[in-house]
KOLDOMI-334768 format. One line per field, with one value per atom (N, C-alpha, C): atom name; residue in three letters; residue number from 1; x, y, z. Coordinates in steps of 0.02 Angstrom, whole numbers, plus 50000, padded with zeros to 5 digits. Layout:
drenlum <- c(CA	...);
torse <- c(ala	...);
zalum <- c(NUM	...);
xx <- c(X	...);
yy <- c(Y	...);
zz <- c(Z	...);
***
This chain:
drenlum <- c(N	CA	C	N	CA	C	N	CA	C	N	CA	C	N	CA	C	N	CA	C	N	CA	C	N	CA	C	N	CA	C	N	CA	C	N	CA	C	N	CA	C	N	CA	C	N	CA	C	N	CA	C	N	CA	C	N	CA	C	N	CA	C	N	CA	C	N	CA	C	N	CA	C	N	CA	C	N	CA	C	N	CA	C	N	CA	C	N	CA	C	N	CA	C	N	CA	C	N	CA	C	N	CA	C	N	CA	C	N	CA	C	N	CA	C	N	CA	C	N	CA	C	N	CA	C	N	CA	C	N	CA	C	N	CA	C	N	CA	C	N	CA	C	N	CA	C	N	CA	C	N	CA	C	N	CA	C	N	CA	C	N	CA	C	N	CA	C	N	CA	C	N	CA	C	N	CA	C	N	CA	C	N	CA	C	N	CA	C	N	CA	C	N	CA	C	N	CA	C	N	CA	C	N	CA	C	N	CA	C	N	CA	C	N	CA	C	N	CA	C	N	CA	C	N	CA	C	N	CA	C	N	CA	C	N	CA	C	N	CA	C	N	CA	C	N	CA	C	N	CA	C	N	CA	C	N	CA	C	N	CA	C	N	CA	C	N	CA	C	N	CA	C	N	CA	C	N	CA	C	N	CA	C	N	CA	C	N	CA	C	N	CA	C	N	CA	C	N	CA	C	N	CA	C	N	CA	C	N	CA	C	N	CA	C	N	CA	C	N	CA	C	N	CA	C	N	CA	C	N	CA	C	N	CA	C	N	CA	C	N	CA	C	N	CA	C	N	CA	C	N	CA	C	N	CA	C	N	CA	C	N	CA	C	N	CA	C	N	CA	C	N	CA	C	N	CA	C	N	CA	C	N	CA	C	N	CA	C	N	CA	C	N	CA	C	N	CA	C	N	CA	C	N	CA	C	N	CA	C	N	CA	C	N	CA	C	N	CA	C	N	CA	C	N	CA	C	N	CA	C	N	CA	C	N	CA	C	N	CA	C	N	CA	C	N	CA	C	N	CA	C	N	CA	C	N	CA	C	N	CA	C	N	CA	C	N	CA	C	N	CA	C	N	CA	C	N	CA	C	N	CA	C	N	CA	C	N	CA	C	N	CA	C	N	CA	C	N	CA	C	N	CA	C	N	CA	C	N	CA	C	N	CA	C	N	CA	C	N	CA	C	N	CA	C	N	CA	C	N	CA	C	N	CA	C	N	CA	C	N	CA	C	N	CA	C	N	CA	C	N	CA	C	N	CA	C	N	CA	C	N	CA	C	N	CA	C	N	CA	C	N	CA	C	N	CA	C	N	CA	C	N	CA	C	N	CA	C	N	CA	C	N	CA	C	N	CA	C	N	CA	C	N	CA	C	N	CA	C	N	CA	C	N	CA	C	N	CA	C	N	CA	C	N	CA	C	N	CA	C	N	CA	C	N	CA	C	N	CA	C	N	CA	C	N	CA	C	N	CA	C	N	CA	C	N	CA	C	N	CA	C	N	CA	C	N	CA	C	N	CA	C	N	CA	C	N	CA	C	N	CA	C	N	CA	C	N	CA	C	N	CA	C	N	CA	C	N	CA	C	N	CA	C	N	CA	C	N	CA	C	N	CA	C	N	CA	C	N	CA	C	N	CA	C	N	CA	C	N	CA	C	N	CA	C	N	CA	C	N	CA	C	N	CA	C	N	CA	C	N	CA	C	N	CA	C	N	CA	C	N	CA	C	N	CA	C	N	CA	C	N	CA	C	N	CA	C	N	CA	C	N	CA	C	N	CA	C	N	CA	C	N	CA	C	N	CA	C	N	CA	C	N	CA	C	N	CA	C	N	CA	C	N	CA	C	N	CA	C	N	CA	C	N	CA	C	N	CA	C	N	CA	C	N	CA	C	N	CA	C	N	CA	C	N	CA	C	N	CA	C	N	CA	C	N	CA	C	N	CA	C	N	CA	C	N	CA	C	N	CA	C	N	CA	C	N	CA	C	N	CA	C	N	CA	C	N	CA	C	N	CA	C	N	CA	C	N	CA	C	N	CA	C	N	CA	C	N	CA	C	N	CA	C	N	CA	C	N	CA	C	N	CA	C	N	CA	C	N	CA	C	N	CA	C	N	CA	C	N	CA	C	N	CA	C	N	CA	C	N	CA	C	N	CA	C	N	CA	C);
torse <- c(met	met	met	ile	ile	ile	thr	thr	thr	ile	ile	ile	asp	asp	asp	val	val	val	asn	asn	asn	his	his	his	lys	lys	lys	ser	ser	ser	cys	cys	cys	lys	lys	lys	his	his	his	asp	asp	asp	gly	gly	gly	lys	lys	lys	cys	cys	cys	val	val	val	glu	glu	glu	val	val	val	cys	cys	cys	pro	pro	pro	met	met	met	gln	gln	gln	ile	ile	ile	leu	leu	leu	thr	thr	thr	met	met	met	asn	asn	asn	glu	glu	glu	lys	lys	lys	glu	glu	glu	arg	arg	arg	val	val	val	pro	pro	pro	glu	glu	glu	phe	phe	phe	ile	ile	ile	pro	pro	pro	gly	gly	gly	gly	gly	gly	gly	gly	gly	asp	asp	asp	ile	ile	ile	cys	cys	cys	ile	ile	ile	asn	asn	asn	cys	cys	cys	gly	gly	gly	his	his	his	cys	cys	cys	phe	phe	phe	ala	ala	ala	val	val	val	cys	cys	cys	pro	pro	pro	pro	pro	pro	gly	gly	gly	cys	cys	cys	ile	ile	ile	ser	ser	ser	leu	leu	leu	ser	ser	ser	thr	thr	thr	met	met	met	asn	asn	asn	ala	ala	ala	ala	ala	ala	asp	asp	asp	ala	ala	ala	met	met	met	val	val	val	leu	leu	leu	asp	asp	asp	arg	arg	arg	ser	ser	ser	his	his	his	leu	leu	leu	pro	pro	pro	asn	asn	asn	ser	ser	ser	asp	asp	asp	gln	gln	gln	val	val	val	glu	glu	glu	phe	phe	phe	phe	phe	phe	leu	leu	leu	lys	lys	lys	gly	gly	gly	arg	arg	arg	arg	arg	arg	ser	ser	ser	ile	ile	ile	arg	arg	arg	lys	lys	lys	tyr	tyr	tyr	thr	thr	thr	asp	asp	asp	glu	glu	glu	pro	pro	pro	val	val	val	thr	thr	thr	lys	lys	lys	glu	glu	glu	ser	ser	ser	ile	ile	ile	glu	glu	glu	lys	lys	lys	leu	leu	leu	leu	leu	leu	asp	asp	asp	ile	ile	ile	ser	ser	ser	arg	arg	arg	tyr	tyr	tyr	ala	ala	ala	pro	pro	pro	ser	ser	ser	gly	gly	gly	ile	ile	ile	asn	asn	asn	arg	arg	arg	gln	gln	gln	pro	pro	pro	val	val	val	asn	asn	asn	trp	trp	trp	ser	ser	ser	val	val	val	ile	ile	ile	leu	leu	leu	gly	gly	gly	gln	gln	gln	ala	ala	ala	asn	asn	asn	val	val	val	his	his	his	ala	ala	ala	leu	leu	leu	gly	gly	gly	glu	glu	glu	gln	gln	gln	val	val	val	thr	thr	thr	ser	ser	ser	trp	trp	trp	met	met	met	glu	glu	glu	ser	ser	ser	leu	leu	leu	leu	leu	leu	asn	asn	asn	val	val	val	asn	asn	asn	ala	ala	ala	pro	pro	pro	met	met	met	ala	ala	ala	ala	ala	ala	ser	ser	ser	phe	phe	phe	arg	arg	arg	phe	phe	phe	glu	glu	glu	arg	arg	arg	ile	ile	ile	val	val	val	glu	glu	glu	ser	ser	ser	trp	trp	trp	lys	lys	lys	lys	lys	lys	gly	gly	gly	glu	glu	glu	asp	asp	asp	arg	arg	arg	ile	ile	ile	cys	cys	cys	arg	arg	arg	gly	gly	gly	ala	ala	ala	thr	thr	thr	ala	ala	ala	leu	leu	leu	val	val	val	ile	ile	ile	ala	ala	ala	tyr	tyr	tyr	gly	gly	gly	leu	leu	leu	lys	lys	lys	asp	asp	asp	asp	asp	asp	pro	pro	pro	met	met	met	val	val	val	pro	pro	pro	gln	gln	gln	ser	ser	ser	cys	cys	cys	thr	thr	thr	ile	ile	ile	ala	ala	ala	ala	ala	ala	thr	thr	thr	tyr	tyr	tyr	leu	leu	leu	glu	glu	glu	leu	leu	leu	ala	ala	ala	ala	ala	ala	phe	phe	phe	gly	gly	gly	leu	leu	leu	gly	gly	gly	leu	leu	leu	gly	gly	gly	ala	ala	ala	cys	cys	cys	trp	trp	trp	ala	ala	ala	gly	gly	gly	tyr	tyr	tyr	val	val	val	gly	gly	gly	met	met	met	ala	ala	ala	ile	ile	ile	asn	asn	asn	met	met	met	ser	ser	ser	asp	asp	asp	asp	asp	asp	val	val	val	arg	arg	arg	lys	lys	lys	ala	ala	ala	thr	thr	thr	gly	gly	gly	ile	ile	ile	ser	ser	ser	ser	ser	ser	arg	arg	arg	ala	ala	ala	thr	thr	thr	ala	ala	ala	gly	gly	gly	ala	ala	ala	val	val	val	met	met	met	met	met	met	leu	leu	leu	gly	gly	gly	his	his	his	ser	ser	ser	lys	lys	lys	tyr	tyr	tyr	lys	lys	lys	tyr	tyr	tyr	ser	ser	ser	arg	arg	arg	ile	ile	ile	pro	pro	pro	leu	leu	leu	arg	arg	arg	asn	asn	asn	ser	ser	ser	ser	ser	ser	arg	arg	arg	ile	ile	ile	ile	ile	ile	trp	trp	trp	lys	lys	lys);
zalum <- c(1	1	1	2	2	2	3	3	3	4	4	4	5	5	5	6	6	6	7	7	7	8	8	8	9	9	9	10	10	10	11	11	11	12	12	12	13	13	13	14	14	14	15	15	15	16	16	16	17	17	17	18	18	18	19	19	19	20	20	20	21	21	21	22	22	22	23	23	23	24	24	24	25	25	25	26	26	26	27	27	27	28	28	28	29	29	29	30	30	30	31	31	31	32	32	32	33	33	33	34	34	34	35	35	35	36	36	36	37	37	37	38	38	38	39	39	39	40	40	40	41	41	41	42	42	42	43	43	43	44	44	44	45	45	45	46	46	46	47	47	47	48	48	48	49	49	49	50	50	50	51	51	51	52	52	52	53	53	53	54	54	54	55	55	55	56	56	56	57	57	57	58	58	58	59	59	59	60	60	60	61	61	61	62	62	62	63	63	63	64	64	64	65	65	65	66	66	66	67	67	67	68	68	68	69	69	69	70	70	70	71	71	71	72	72	72	73	73	73	74	74	74	75	75	75	76	76	76	77	77	77	78	78	78	79	79	79	80	80	80	81	81	81	82	82	82	83	83	83	84	84	84	85	85	85	86	86	86	87	87	87	88	88	88	89	89	89	90	90	90	91	91	91	92	92	92	93	93	93	94	94	94	95	95	95	96	96	96	97	97	97	98	98	98	99	99	99	100	100	100	101	101	101	102	102	102	103	103	103	104	104	104	105	105	105	106	106	106	107	107	107	108	108	108	109	109	109	110	110	110	111	111	111	112	112	112	113	113	113	114	114	114	115	115	115	116	116	116	117	117	117	118	118	118	119	119	119	120	120	120	121	121	121	122	122	122	123	123	123	124	124	124	125	125	125	126	126	126	127	127	127	128	128	128	129	129	129	130	130	130	131	131	131	132	132	132	133	133	133	134	134	134	135	135	135	136	136	136	137	137	137	138	138	138	139	139	139	140	140	140	141	141	141	142	142	142	143	143	143	144	144	144	145	145	145	146	146	146	147	147	147	148	148	148	149	149	149	150	150	150	151	151	151	152	152	152	153	153	153	154	154	154	155	155	155	156	156	156	157	157	157	158	158	158	159	159	159	160	160	160	161	161	161	162	162	162	163	163	163	164	164	164	165	165	165	166	166	166	167	167	167	168	168	168	169	169	169	170	170	170	171	171	171	172	172	172	173	173	173	174	174	174	175	175	175	176	176	176	177	177	177	178	178	178	179	179	179	180	180	180	181	181	181	182	182	182	183	183	183	184	184	184	185	185	185	186	186	186	187	187	187	188	188	188	189	189	189	190	190	190	191	191	191	192	192	192	193	193	193	194	194	194	195	195	195	196	196	196	197	197	197	198	198	198	199	199	199	200	200	200	201	201	201	202	202	202	203	203	203	204	204	204	205	205	205	206	206	206	207	207	207	208	208	208	209	209	209	210	210	210	211	211	211	212	212	212	213	213	213	214	214	214	215	215	215	216	216	216	217	217	217	218	218	218	219	219	219	220	220	220	221	221	221	222	222	222	223	223	223	224	224	224	225	225	225	226	226	226	227	227	227	228	228	228	229	229	229	230	230	230	231	231	231	232	232	232	233	233	233	234	234	234	235	235	235	236	236	236	237	237	237	238	238	238	239	239	239	240	240	240	241	241	241	242	242	242	243	243	243	244	244	244	245	245	245	246	246	246	247	247	247	248	248	248	249	249	249	250	250	250	251	251	251	252	252	252	253	253	253	254	254	254	255	255	255	256	256	256	257	257	257	258	258	258	259	259	259	260	260	260	261	261	261	262	262	262	263	263	263	264	264	264	265	265	265	266	266	266	267	267	267	268	268	268	269	269	269	270	270	270	271	271	271	272	272	272	273	273	273	274	274	274);
xx <- c(48715	48705	48719	48763	48787	48745	48713	48676	48709	48698	48726	48674	48690	48646	48692	48656	48686	48649	48687	48645	48645	48588	48582	48604	48591	48603	48678	48718	48782	48827	48799	48836	48850	48920	48949	48934	48906	48895	48950	49019	49079	49095	49071	49079	49142	49186	49248	49233	49178	49166	49156	49120	49120	49184	49225	49296	49338	49337	49381	49358	49305	49274	49306	49345	49379	49347	49282	49231	49193	49194	49152	49084	49060	48976	48944	48976	48943	48929	48875	48858	48824	48820	48782	48717	48673	48595	48579	48561	48553	48505	48453	48407	48433	48466	48490	48556	48599	48674	48704	48679	48711	48725	48782	48798	48749	48750	48706	48740	48721	48744	48706	48744	48711	48676	48630	48594	48644	48631	48666	48731	48741	48808	48821	48769	48774	48801	48782	48811	48883	48909	48970	49019	48993	49037	49084	49146	49193	49202	49169	49164	49237	49267	49334	49324	49270	49262	49300	49319	49345	49303	49231	49188	49178	49171	49167	49220	49277	49339	49354	49334	49353	49310	49251	49201	49214	49238	49259	49196	49145	49085	49064	49081	49058	48987	48962	48895	48875	48924	48907	48917	48870	48868	48852	48880	48864	48825	48792	48761	48820	48884	48939	48976	48965	49003	48969	48964	48938	48984	48980	49033	49044	48985	48992	49036	49047	49087	49155	49182	49245	49286	49348	49412	49413	49431	49434	49514	49539	49610	49638	49670	49693	49768	49783	49846	49895	49882	49933	49972	49938	49967	50022	50012	50061	50129	50181	50244	50262	50318	50336	50377	50405	50436	50511	50536	50606	50592	50547	50522	50517	50473	50444	50514	50559	50627	50664	50671	50712	50674	50610	50573	50583	50584	50580	50657	50701	50773	50806	50779	50796	50771	50728	50696	50749	50756	50801	50771	50789	50771	50803	50755	50783	50788	50859	50860	50884	50889	50916	50856	50826	50772	50788	50756	50758	50694	50696	50643	50578	50580	50516	50473	50406	50347	50320	50294	50256	50183	50145	50077	50030	49975	49923	49897	49884	49860	49898	49979	50012	50009	49993	49986	49917	49866	49798	49800	49845	49857	49891	49943	49974	49921	49882	49839	49783	49762	49707	49742	49793	49834	49844	49860	49878	49810	49752	49699	49687	49720	49713	49754	49792	49840	49798	49820	49780	49774	49726	49719	49684	49695	49661	49587	49555	49480	49452	49501	49468	49451	49484	49455	49472	49515	49540	49532	49585	49581	49626	49661	49713	49673	49697	49683	49741	49741	49803	49803	49856	49869	49921	49920	49966	49997	50058	50087	50124	50086	50111	50152	50206	50241	50310	50365	50428	50433	50402	50395	50357	50301	50262	50295	50329	50378	50422	50455	50512	50488	50433	50406	50396	50367	50355	50415	50469	50526	50561	50545	50571	50540	50472	50439	50457	50486	50512	50578	50615	50678	50672	50615	50599	50586	50549	50538	50596	50641	50707	50747	50746	50783	50751	50685	50654	50679	50695	50710	50776	50825	50890	50905	50856	50864	50845	50810	50792	50838	50883	50926	50892	50836	50794	50839	50830	50865	50864	50802	50788	50819	50838	50876	50948	50973	51039	51046	50991	50995	50998	50951	50947	50988	51035	51080	51053	51000	50958	51002	51062	51105	51137	51152	51181	51139	51064	51005	51001	50997	50983	51032	51098	51153	51158	51143	51137	51082	51023	50977	50998	51029	51047	51099	51136	51181	51153	51086	51050	51044	51069	51055	50995	50949	50890	50900	50912	50921	50851	50788	50732	50689	50671	50633	50667	50746	50782	50767	50732	50709	50661	50619	50568	50511	50473	50427	50350	50352	50284	50297	50250	50250	50180	50189	50118	50118	50068	50062	50004	50018	49972	49945	49890	49869	49801	49797	49730	49716	49666	49640	49688	49715	49740	49723	49664	49628	49616	49632	49622	49698	49691	49752	49777	49728	49750	49789	49787	49808	49893	49940	50012	50029	50011	50027	49993	49927	49898	49927	49955	49982	50049	50085	50157	50143	50091	50080	50054	50013	49988	50041	50087	50138	50194	50204	50244	50214	50154	50124	50135	50123	50138	50202	50252	50321	50339	50312	50333	50295	50228	50196	50229	50258	50306	50352	50390	50445	50417	50360	50325	50310	50289	50268	50336	50402	50452	50469	50443	50445	50492	50542	50573	50535	50543	50509	50563	50554	50597	50552	50557	50527	50556	50512	50525	50512	50552	50550	50542	50587	50594	50527	50497	50425	50386	50381	50321	50336	50390	50410	50375	50388	50370	50292	50267	50189	50154	50187	50157	50175	50225	50250	50243	50234	50230	50157	50115	50054	50062	50112	50124	50131	50174	50189	50126	50086	50033	49974	49969	49912	49937	49998	50016	49994	49988	49976	49904	49857	49787	49760	49805	49785	49751	49697	49667	49706	49694	49733	49714	49661	49643	49676	49717	49749	49826	49846	49926	49951	50009	50041	50080	50052	50089	50152	50146	50203	50205	50261	50268	50313	50300	50340	50357	50422	50448	50421	50424	50405	50441	50464	50497	50531	50555	50587	50657	50682	50747	50803	50851	50903	50951	50953	51007	50969	50993	50968	51030	51001	51053	51057	51116	51135	51150	51161	51171	51130	51117	51083	51135	51139	51182	51168	51225	51217	51185	51153	51127	51142	51133	51156	51107	51140	51101	51046	50993	50927	50947	50923	50919	50865	50869	50814	50805	50757	50744	50694	50719	50682	50657	50588	50567	50534);
yy <- c(49841	49894	49958	49997	50070	50105	50165	50205	50276	50306	50377	50432	50492	50547	50608	50637	50697	50766	50811	50881	50907	50912	50930	51001	51044	51114	51136	51100	51112	51074	51024	50980	51018	51014	51043	51012	50951	50914	50899	50897	50888	50815	50762	50701	50680	50707	50689	50618	50622	50570	50499	50509	50453	50422	50471	50453	50416	50449	50417	50348	50335	50278	50205	50174	50117	50054	50057	49999	50011	50079	50102	50085	50105	50092	50154	50213	50278	50300	50331	50356	50424	50472	50528	50519	50538	50537	50578	50555	50585	50648	50646	50699	50758	50748	50796	50805	50762	50765	50766	50723	50707	50636	50623	50550	50512	50440	50390	50323	50279	50207	50172	50138	50094	50042	50012	49956	49910	49898	49854	49873	49945	49973	49975	49990	49991	49927	49865	49805	49789	49822	49815	49865	49922	49977	49954	49979	49952	50003	50055	50113	50149	50151	50184	50255	50292	50363	50404	50379	50420	50469	50447	50500	50555	50531	50571	50626	50605	50647	50691	50667	50713	50774	50772	50825	50885	50951	51003	51027	51039	51068	51020	50953	50915	50891	50883	50877	50811	50749	50681	50658	50618	50577	50514	50465	50394	50385	50315	50296	50281	50270	50248	50312	50373	50441	50492	50546	50606	50669	50707	50754	50808	50821	50851	50837	50773	50738	50734	50750	50730	50788	50765	50817	50850	50910	50951	50949	50925	50923	50990	51023	51088	51081	51088	51084	51122	51177	51217	51178	51124	51085	51031	51026	50968	50991	50944	50965	50968	51004	51009	50950	50948	50892	50878	50942	50934	50907	50928	50913	50837	50809	50744	50700	50721	50686	50675	50740	50736	50690	50692	50658	50580	50558	50489	50469	50502	50488	50488	50528	50545	50498	50465	50406	50358	50340	50280	50228	50171	50111	50113	50123	50149	50082	50063	50004	50020	50083	50107	50160	50132	50178	50205	50255	50276	50241	50249	50217	50253	50308	50347	50317	50303	50263	50297	50258	50284	50289	50346	50345	50313	50296	50259	50309	50371	50417	50432	50427	50424	50365	50314	50238	50254	50281	50286	50337	50388	50430	50395	50352	50320	50272	50236	50192	50224	50278	50319	50341	50359	50376	50314	50258	50202	50162	50172	50152	50181	50228	50262	50232	50182	50149	50113	50114	50080	49996	49962	49893	49872	49814	49798	49797	49817	49837	49864	49904	49935	49883	49825	49764	49787	49830	49852	49792	49748	49682	49684	49737	49742	49756	49708	49722	49734	49755	49775	49752	49732	49712	49758	49777	49824	49800	49792	49781	49840	49858	49928	49924	49961	49954	49909	49942	49909	49840	49832	49771	49713	49734	49689	49672	49716	49699	49663	49670	49625	49562	49545	49476	49439	49482	49442	49427	49471	49452	49388	49378	49313	49252	49256	49210	49193	49244	49234	49196	49207	49176	49105	49091	49013	48985	49015	48984	48969	49012	49010	48951	48943	48889	48826	48815	48761	48741	48777	48758	48738	48780	48764	48685	48671	48597	48541	48564	48503	48515	48563	48580	48592	48624	48643	48699	48686	48722	48793	48811	48888	48917	48885	48911	48930	48885	48891	48943	48938	48992	49066	49076	49145	49158	49109	49106	49131	49088	49103	49092	49050	49044	49106	49150	49207	49259	49261	49301	49273	49214	49177	49198	49180	49203	49268	49319	49391	49398	49370	49374	49357	49306	49277	49311	49356	49406	49482	49477	49542	49590	49568	49618	49589	49639	49622	49633	49587	49594	49568	49567	49543	49606	49646	49701	49768	49749	49812	49855	49842	49885	49934	49922	49971	49968	50019	50024	50009	49989	49975	49914	49882	49841	49846	49855	49862	49807	49755	49710	49708	49717	49717	49632	49623	49557	49558	49492	49477	49408	49387	49319	49282	49218	49180	49172	49165	49146	49196	49264	49322	49339	49340	49343	49414	49464	49532	49554	49506	49523	49530	49495	49510	49582	49593	49665	49718	49709	49755	49771	49723	49735	49762	49749	49784	49858	49868	49943	49988	49949	49984	50000	49941	49957	50005	50016	50062	50134	50143	50206	50217	50171	50181	50204	50170	50187	50257	50276	50346	50397	50377	50419	50437	50372	50379	50421	50428	50478	50539	50557	50626	50635	50603	50621	50620	50605	50620	50554	50487	50423	50398	50343	50294	50234	50195	50135	50084	50019	49978	49916	49879	49812	49764	49719	49666	49604	49581	49528	49460	49451	49391	49385	49437	49434	49406	49433	49414	49335	49311	49245	49194	49222	49182	49174	49233	49234	49188	49180	49135	49064	49058	48985	48961	49000	48976	48993	48941	48956	48991	48987	49020	49094	49112	49183	49214	49178	49199	49217	49173	49187	49248	49255	49307	49378	49377	49442	49451	49402	49400	49388	49362	49350	49285	49281	49216	49177	49108	49049	49058	49083	49096	49153	49192	49254	49235	49282	49284	49356	49359	49422	49443	49505	49529	49572	49603	49654	49667	49676	49691	49751	49799	49865	49889	49879	49914	49990	50018	50095	50115	50174	50205	50268	50298	50364	50346	50376	50361	50387	50347	50364	50422	50412	50462	50498	50555	50592	50577	50574	50569	50626	50637	50699	50697	50642	50630	50574	50580	50530	50482	50418	50368	50359	50332	50327	50253	50236	50187	50163	50104	50083	50117	50130	50152	50110	50134	50110	50055	50001	49946	49953	49969	49989	49959	49926	49899	49949	49987	50029	49991	49997	49961	50019);
zz <- c(49634	49575	49588	49554	49564	49517	49542	49510	49500	49439	49431	49434	49454	49471	49433	49383	49355	49362	49377	49387	49316	49291	49217	49213	49262	49251	49248	49295	49288	49235	49210	49159	49099	49083	49026	48958	48965	48907	48862	48894	48849	48845	48876	48861	48895	48938	48963	49004	49042	49087	49047	48981	48946	48921	48893	48870	48923	48985	49025	49070	49055	49087	49057	49111	49091	49067	49093	49075	49010	48990	48929	48947	49003	49016	49029	49002	49001	48925	48911	48858	48868	48812	48818	48793	48833	48819	48762	48708	48643	48653	48696	48699	48743	48804	48848	48847	48810	48809	48878	48914	48988	48996	49030	49036	49077	49054	49091	49077	49115	49105	49044	49009	48954	48996	48955	48999	49029	49093	49128	49158	49141	49161	49236	49277	49347	49384	49341	49373	49353	49296	49274	49313	49327	49360	49413	49406	49457	49512	49508	49565	49572	49513	49510	49521	49497	49508	49465	49414	49355	49323	49312	49291	49338	49405	49457	49461	49454	49462	49411	49345	49283	49268	49311	49298	49342	49314	49354	49395	49371	49408	49470	49464	49511	49505	49440	49429	49424	49428	49436	49511	49526	49594	49577	49616	49607	49675	49668	49731	49789	49765	49813	49833	49804	49814	49796	49832	49821	49812	49757	49738	49796	49833	49887	49951	49944	50009	49981	49920	49897	49911	49912	49916	49850	49838	49775	49772	49706	49694	49675	49731	49723	49698	49636	49603	49633	49668	49700	49763	49778	49831	49799	49743	49713	49712	49713	49706	49630	49622	49548	49528	49468	49447	49489	49495	49541	49596	49633	49706	49708	49654	49656	49641	49605	49588	49653	49687	49753	49806	49804	49857	49850	49781	49766	49770	49742	49755	49823	49860	49919	49983	49961	50009	50025	50085	50115	50148	50140	50184	50254	50303	50369	50406	50440	50481	50548	50560	50631	50649	50712	50737	50800	50826	50898	50934	51001	51036	51037	51007	51006	50968	51003	50963	50912	50867	50807	50831	50836	50867	50815	50850	50805	50761	50771	50728	50662	50675	50609	50570	50597	50555	50523	50560	50530	50465	50481	50419	50360	50374	50318	50288	50320	50287	50255	50283	50243	50177	50172	50109	50057	50094	50057	50028	50051	50019	49951	49938	49862	49819	49839	49788	49732	49675	49620	49629	49611	49606	49546	49522	49468	49468	49419	49415	49469	49511	49574	49621	49623	49669	49744	49762	49825	49867	49853	49904	49957	49973	50027	50098	50139	50212	50259	50311	50349	50425	50449	50512	50546	50600	50633	50693	50704	50761	50796	50842	50877	50935	50940	51002	50990	51010	51004	51039	51095	51123	51091	51065	51018	50953	50932	50864	50885	50932	50960	50973	51001	51013	50957	50908	50834	50809	50822	50783	50812	50878	50918	50893	50875	50836	50770	50730	50667	50670	50726	50742	50759	50785	50815	50746	50704	50645	50599	50592	50561	50590	50656	50694	50678	50666	50653	50585	50533	50466	50473	50506	50516	50545	50593	50625	50581	50524	50476	50415	50415	50358	50289	50302	50242	50193	50136	50084	50087	50101	50110	50162	50221	50273	50254	50223	50189	50140	50088	50036	50067	50119	50151	50214	50226	50277	50338	50360	50419	50479	50477	50537	50566	50518	50528	50569	50534	50571	50643	50648	50722	50769	50743	50785	50812	50760	50774	50830	50826	50866	50944	50949	51012	51046	51002	51035	51045	51032	51048	50989	50931	50877	50834	50818	50786	50712	50671	50597	50560	50603	50570	50566	50623	50622	50645	50664	50658	50711	50771	50820	50810	50753	50731	50788	50789	50837	50820	50749	50724	50660	50658	50589	50557	50496	50457	50394	50400	50354	50308	50246	50191	50173	50172	50158	50126	50091	50070	50049	50031	50020	49966	49988	49940	49870	49868	49801	49751	49777	49729	49699	49633	49585	49597	49618	49623	49686	49739	49802	49799	49764	49771	49747	49684	49659	49690	49724	49751	49830	49855	49927	49909	49855	49843	49831	49794	49762	49824	49872	49927	49981	49985	50040	50010	49947	49924	49928	49929	49944	50019	50056	50126	50146	50114	50127	50104	50041	50022	50064	50089	50130	50203	50228	50299	50279	50226	50216	50223	50191	50196	50253	50303	50364	50416	50392	50430	50464	50442	50479	50432	50462	50426	50407	50363	50336	50305	50306	50269	50262	50205	50194	50242	50279	50313	50283	50244	50207	50245	50296	50342	50376	50394	50428	50372	50316	50269	50248	50240	50234	50283	50346	50409	50416	50399	50405	50367	50300	50243	50254	50299	50304	50385	50425	50492	50519	50548	50570	50639	50674	50743	50728	50683	50662	50631	50594	50560	50605	50657	50706	50746	50767	50810	50771	50712	50674	50667	50680	50677	50607	50553	50491	50483	50448	50439	50394	50400	50364	50289	50281	50201	50171	50202	50185	50164	50129	50121	50134	50169	50180	50114	50085	50018	50027	50091	50107	50176	50208	50283	50281	50319	50316	50398	50410	50472	50478	50531	50534	50604	50604	50659	50648	50694	50689	50670	50617	50603	50652	50662	50723	50681	50615	50582	50520	50499	50437	50389	50324	50266	50233	50206	50168	50097	50071	49994	49968	49904	49872	49835	49849	49823	49752	49716	49646	49633	49582	49560	49487	49472	49401	49352	49292	49240	49223	49189	49177	49118	49121	49061	49029	48964	48920	48854	48841	48767	48740	48687	48648	48584	48566	48506	48462);
***
């Protein structure tokens, strides 16, 4: 059960925290006009921290988070609308990397940012597996290739649909079209029976990809690896992921071999207005 503590002296009594609570479990105490949980609210609370975050004086603390320990949102550090537009439009999927390794510290920074990605009812179901080092990533790519070959050998429709023969042929010629020579792989995964896992992994991995761009790193979704993890016990075991889990997203990471100078065109948005 989560409990709430309010500094009565600094409370502005404005009720903002009550209004933003997504679970509607806060109410203003009639006598002192400070927020409190409704009966049983502490058991329903999803620990999202909205009440905690919307209070400028920082007079709300939860048993799970203390206002004194939280980062203050300094809006002077936020990009303006033009900067956000260029950042999002300027991101590229990187498939050519240098041999320079991605440091453990950089990945820890990316994962620290990614844990702030939204998830349904704040379930936070995403776990991570990191394959660090170009040689280790290459070894995993080799296992993915073996899985592809096993499907080709039995004429599996999936192998033909995704043209695995071309991927395997390229691998045998020394061209890595699976992990693209990345120096790290980051896998977002969660329990198979949790319905929040697929979208939560996708959102968290998207946060990670954008954060990587912000840190000057290149990133690209590694779809073949994700398929193999979820369909091959050997590949899954190599990543350390439990058989009870599913990989929701896999991201290549590395230092981009090239810099990009243009933003390519995209199709116009297809919109239904009602």
